[in-house]
N, C-alpha and C positions, 0 to 999 in steps of 0.2 A: 609684647606677647610673653606670657609666663612659660617657663620651661622647667621640666623636671631636672633635679640635680644630676650632674653628669659624674660618673664614676672615675676614679683615678685610672689613667691609661699607662700602659707599659710601652717602652720603646722597642723591646724585643722579648721574645718568649724566654722565660727563665730556664727552660729545659733545653731548647735547641737553638736559641738565638734568632729564630725566624721573626722578622718584623711583622706585627699583626696589622690587619686592615681595620679601618674605623668601624667600631661597633661589633668586632669579633669577640665572642665569649670563649671560644676555644681556638687553639692553634691549628692553622690549616696544615702544618707540617707534621706535628707529633700528637695533636689532640689534647695537649695540656690545658687545664682549666685556667684561662687568663683572668677571669674575674676573681678567683681566689688568690691568685698571685698578686693581682693589683691591690687587693685588700690588705695582704701582708705587707706590701711595700708602703702603703699609706700608713698602716699602723706603726711600722718601723720608723717612718719619717716623723710621725707625730711624737714618738717617744724620745727622739733625739733633742738635745739642747742646742741653742745656737752655736756653742763652742764645738760641738761634735760635728757640725756640718763642714764640709770641705770649702775652702775659700774659692769662690767662683773666679775663673779667669776673666780678665778684663778685655773687652773688645770695644775699641773706640770710646772708652770711658763708660761703657754700659756693662752692667753685670750680666753674665750668661748663666742661667740656671743649669745645674747638672741634669735636671729632668726636663725633657722637651715640653714646650708649651702645647697644651691640648689644642687640636684643630677644631675649629667651630663646627658643630653638628648642623646639618641642614635643617631648615624649618620643617615642622611636621607636614606641611602641605607642599613641600618641594620634593620633586622626584626627578631623578636623572634618567634620561632616555638613552637606550643603547643606540649606537650609530646604525643607520639603515644598512641592511645587507641585501642588495638586490637579488642575489642568488641563494639567500638563506631561507630554508623551509620555515613557514609560519609567519614571515614578515608580510605586512600589507603590500600589495602590488602597487607600485607607482607607475602609471602609464607612461610617464616620460622615461623612466628607467627601462621599462619593457621595450619602448620604441628604440632606445639606444642600443639595447641588446639584440634587437631584431626578433623579438618574441612575436609569435603569431597572435593576431587580434581575434577576439571572439567573433564567430560568424553569426549572422542574424538568424533568428529562429526559423527552423524549417519544418515543413509538415511531416508529422509522424507517418511512417509507413503503415500499411494495412496490417493489423495484428493477425496472427494465425487463427485465433478463435472466431474471427468474423467470417472466415471461410474463403477458400480460393476463388479468385475472380470477382469478389464482392467489390462493388463500387462504393466503398465506405467513406463516410464523413466522420473523421475521428478528431477529437480535440480534448484539451485539458479542461477539467472543471473550473469554472470561474471562482468557485468557492474555495479552491485550494491553490490556484495559480496566483502568482504575484506579478503578472504582467509579461513574463517571458518564461519560456519552457526551460526546465532543468536540462542540463547537458547540452547547451547550445554552443559551448566552446569547442573549437576544433584544434587539432594539433596538440603538442605537448605543453603542459603548463611549466613555465620557466622556473617556478618555485619548487618543483618536485624533483627529487634526486633521480638520476637515470632517465630523465625525459619521459616519465610515466604519464600516460594519457588519463586524465581525470576530468569529469565535468565540473563546470563552475557553478557557484550558487546563484539561483535566480533572484535571491533577495539582496545580498550584498555585492554580487558580481565579482567577488574577490576570492572567497574561500572555495575549497574543493569539496566534493560530495563523497562521504564514506559509503561503505557497502550497505548500511542501514537506511540510506536516503536522507541523511542530515548533513548540513554544512559543518565542516570541521572548524570554521572560524566563528560564525555567528550562531550556529546551532539550529538554523531554520530548517524545518522539514520541507523537502522538495516534492513538488507535484509529480505523480507517477502517471504513465500513459493510461493505466487502467482506472484511474480515479474517476474519469468520466469518458465514456465512449458512445458513439452513435453510428448506426449503419442503416442505409436505405437502399433497397433494390426495387425493381419493378414489382409492385404488389406485396411488399413486406418491409417492415422497419423495426429496429430494436434500439434500445438505449439502456445504459447501465451507469450507476453513480455510486461512489463510495459511501454516500450518506454523510450525516453530520456528527456521528459519534465514533465511527471506526477509523483506525489509522491506515487501513488499506482496503481495497476492494477485493473481496473473496468470491464475487460472482463472475460468471462468464457467459457468453452467448455465441451462437453461430447461426447465421442465416444464409440461405442460398435459394436460387431459382433455377429450374431446369425444365425439360420436356420429357413426357412419357413416350414410350415407343410409338403411340398413335399421334404424336405431335401436340397433345393437349398439355397445358401448363401444370406445373407442380411447384409449390414453394414449401420450404422447410424452415422451421425455427426451433432451435435448441437452447434452453436456458438451464444453467447449473448454479447451485449455491453451495459454496464450500462450507464444511462443518467446522466452525471456529474452534471447537475444543480438540480437533484433530491436528496432526502435523501437516504443514504445508497445504492448508485448505485452498489457497489461491491457485496453486499448481494443480490440485486435484480438479477443481472446476474447469480450468482451462483445458486440461487434458481430456476430460470427459466431453466437453462441448465440441472440441475439435474432432475427437474420434467418432462421436455420434453423427455429427454433421457430415463428415467425410463418408461414413458408411451409407447414409441415406442418399448422398449425392451420387454415389456409385451404383447402388442397387436399384433405385427407382427408375432411372432411364433404361435399365435393362429389363424392366417389366416385372419386378418383384411386387407382390401384393403389399400395399402400404402397411397393413398390420404386421405382416411377417417381417418386412423391412424394418419397422419400428422396433420389434423385439430384438432383432439382430443388432441394431444400432445401439440399443441400451446395453446389450452384452459386450459389444466392442468398447463402449464407454467404460464399463466396469473393469474390463481387462486393462485399459489404459491407466485407470486409477490404481489398480492393483500393482502395476509395474513400478509405480513410484515408490512403493514400499521396498522394492528389491533392487533399486538402482545402485550403482557403484558407490560404495561408502556407507550404504545402509546396513543395518544388522542382517546377519545371515538368516535364512529361513528357519523358523522355529520348528521343533520336533512335531510330529503328527499329533493333532489334538490340541496344540497350543496356538493361540491366536496372536497376531501382531498387536502390539500395544500402541495405541494412539496412532494408527496408520492413517495416511492421507485419506480423506473421505469427502463426499459431496452428495447432493441430491440432484435429480434431473427431471425435467419435463420437456416434452417435445411435441410439436404439431406438424402434420403433413396435410396440406390443403391442395385439393385438385378442383376441377370444375364441378364435381358433384358429390365429393365425399370429404369428410374431415376425420382424420385419425390422430388420436392422442396417445402418448406413452409416458409413463412416469415411474419414478421410485423416490420416495421421500415425501416432503411436504411442500414442494413447489407446485404451483397450480396452473390450470387452464380454465378460462371462463368463456362462455358464449354470450355475445351482446348483439342482438339483432338491430338492424337499422331502424325498424319500426319499434319505437320504445314502448308502444302499447302492448307488444308481445313480450312474454316473460323471458328474461335472461336465465342462464343456467351455469352452475359450476360443473365442469366436466371431469374433475378428478376427485379422488378421496385420499386424504392424507394418510401416510404411514406415520402415525404419531400417537402418543399416549392419549391425547384428547379424543382423537377419532376412535380409538379402541374403547374408551369409556362410553362414548355415545353409541357405538355399534352394539356394545354389550347391554345397553339400556341402564347403565349405572348412573349416568349423569345426563342432564340436558346439554345441548351444544353450548349454550351460554355459560352454564356452570363449568363445563369441561375446559373451555378456552379462557375462563377467568382464573383457572388454577395455575400455579407457578410451574407445574410439570407439563403444561399443555403442549409446548413445542419440543418436548423430548421425542425425537424421531425413533421409529421402530424399523425403518428400512432406509438403506443408503447404499451408495457405491463405495467400495473400499475393501481392502484385504481383510479387515476384521468384521465384515458383514456376516451375519449368521447364515443367510441363504439369499441368493439373488432371485427375486420374484418380480420381473418386469410386469407392470400393468399396462394393458393396451385396450383401447376402445375405439370404435368407429361410429360416426354419426352422419346422417344425411339431412342437414337443415333444409327446411322448406322455404326459406327466404334469405335474402342477403344480410350480411352482418360482418362482425369481426370476431376473431379469436384473440383473447388476451392471454398470453403465456408469461408467467411471472414468478418471482421468488417471494418469500414471505415479507421481504422488505417493502413490497407494495401492498399485498393483500392484508397485512396487519392494519392498514388504514382504510381498507375497503373489503371487509371480510366476506360479506354475503354477496350473492350474485346481483341483488338489487343495488347494493352500495357500489359495487364495481361499475354497474351500468350507469349510475349517476355520475361517476368520475370520468367515464369515457366520453369524449366530445361527440356531438351528433354527426360530425363529418369524418369520423374516424376511418371509414372505409376508403374515402377518397384522399385522405391526408394522414396516412399511418405514422409517418415520422413525427409530425406535429403532435399527434395523439400520444405517441410514446413519450415525447418530451413533457407533455402536460401531466401524464400519469406519474412520471418520475418527480415532477414538481409537486404533485399531490402528496406523495410520500414525504418529501423533504419539508413541505409546509406542515405536515402532521407531526413532525419531530425528527424524522430521518434517523431513527435509532439503529437502523441496520443498513447494509448495502441493499440497493434496490435495482432490479433488472426487469425489464418488460419488453416483450415483442408483441407487435400488433400485426395480425395477419388477416387481411380481408378475405371474405368468402362470398362467392366462389372465386377461385383464382382466375384472374382476367385473361381471356384468350389472347394469344399473340403478344403477350408482354413478358414472357419468360426470358430471363437473362442467362448468362453463362453461369453454370453452377460452380 
């Protein structure tokens, strides 16, 4: 194997007499340039005649050079490994060492608790998306990791099973992104179901939903679905959508059993959701309130759409561009879109400046003109009530779905024929429809059968 010429080595630093290590170019003690000093020594040695050199002492008949023999350098493909340190941070965990130290073993994956945004009392089925999971859930380890100083509790990586997860959700050893609980979630109650997925392009899910079922004062059933879409250009969009969905769902859960009119209850629920999102901008650690007349910059924001379904009436409320569709069981009857977007495209169409096809083909189409957030110009909740004359389902969704089924007819074709009897399966199929179409955005959908089935209301 060919090797590069090796420079002359010094036995000691010419400035402080500190012995250098192999390959050092500068003295560890004083910082002197060892390469320059070695070059001077080599030049001095070359300039001397044989008579100028000191007579080397004899040792067992062999001559000993006044300059130590250079140590052989390791081959370029040879590397020295540091000795394993069982309690050293950053070292791969050896299970035999961990066992000898009495370290706790990783517990088997456990089912995630019901998230707040699903709604109190919901019998939810929640799981990690198969598209983002690696076979085991992040954070399955229990107890302290023996490699962390101070016994700090940290989740283990689902990919390598050795590294720990940083605050951004990545393994500090292999860099693998960990699945989050909100990457894919599903919930099913009697008479309603919802599903949400991160999609194929986004690094997190900024959508949220809440579903609940209860009874009106007369004992008739009522079901509620709330779907929120965080505004990605705003701060903390995922927190905004979760806060709004929870607040609206809770407000409806409380007011409807007390006898509030569904349309009034819907309006109050959207106001409660807006207040919940506004409070995020003023939490501890956030910037102080701006002077009068100045708006929050990039405050948390989201859109909202909600449906309340009873045995004879359907009520919709919304702000932003999340939508609700009516799809009858009888597919010969016309479906309908129940909401109008607060968006640039909708304004162009309403003003007669563009056709719907032209407006939604424009790059500005999805710029929203209404949202929940501290920097919203004015909160104007939209509410509407309908009395369908036949059974069907209400599809409540974010633009992550309707981008792939924009018209009412396209949405009706995507909804399975048995949606009213199998709402969860239908929600799953609709999420899959969006993912198959490209999954460019987070996708969330709730499927609400109409009318609400009597005697099937669960705990709200």
